[in-house]
C-alpha positions as CSV (number, residue, x, y, z in Angstrom):
1,M,-107.5,81.9,230.1
2,E,-111.4,82.1,229.9
3,N,-111.0,78.0,229.6
4,A,-108.9,77.7,232.4
5,R,-111.7,79.2,234.5
6,A,-114.3,77.7,232.7
7,L,-112.3,74.9,233.4
8,D,-111.5,75.7,237.0
9,D,-115.4,75.9,237.6
10,R,-116.0,72.5,236.4
11,L,-114.2,71.1,238.3
12,R,-114.9,72.7,241.7
13,K,-118.6,72.3,240.8
14,I,-117.7,68.3,240.3
15,I,-115.6,67.6,243.1
16,K,-118.2,69.6,246.0
17,E,-120.8,67.2,243.9
18,V,-118.8,64.0,244.9
19,S,-118.3,65.7,248.5
20,D,-122.5,66.4,249.1
21,S,-122.5,62.6,248.0
22,T,-119.5,61.1,250.4
23,G,-121.0,62.9,253.0
24,R,-124.6,62.0,252.5
25,E,-123.7,58.8,252.4
26,M,-121.6,58.2,255.3
27,K,-124.0,60.1,257.1
28,Q,-127.1,57.1,256.2
29,H,-124.1,54.4,256.6
30,L,-123.5,56.5,260.1
31,V,-127.3,56.5,260.3
32,E,-128.0,52.4,259.6
33,D,-125.0,51.6,262.3
34,L,-126.7,53.8,265.4
35,V,-129.6,51.9,264.2
36,Q,-128.5,48.9,264.8
37,K,-126.7,49.3,267.8
38,V,-130.4,50.6,269.4
39,E,-131.9,47.2,267.7
40,Q,-129.2,45.5,269.6
41,N,-129.3,46.8,272.7
42,N,-133.0,46.4,273.0
43,L,-132.4,43.5,271.8
44,N,-129.4,41.9,274.4
45,E,-132.4,44.6,277.3
46,L,-135.0,42.3,276.3
47,K,-133.5,38.7,276.5
48,Q,-131.9,39.5,280.3
49,F,-135.5,40.9,281.5
50,L,-136.8,37.3,279.7
51,M,-133.6,35.6,281.9
52,T,-135.1,37.5,284.6
53,L,-138.9,36.7,284.1
54,N,-138.7,33.1,284.0
55,R,-136.1,32.4,287.6
56,A,-139.1,34.7,288.3
57,L,-142.0,32.0,287.5
58,K,-139.6,28.9,288.6
59,K,-138.7,30.1,292.6
60,I,-143.0,31.0,292.2
């Protein structure tokens, strides 16, 4: 009976560690995806601004 409890405790600890590790990895991937989207959005806005500036300069 004690062996079963000890095994159960060890399994719970292992599951918690794996879960925590997986959660951290998921958070890291989400943050990386968010940063990539923000950078892409900034790049698109910069391109649009430069194209607008280019058109304005051509009119001058």
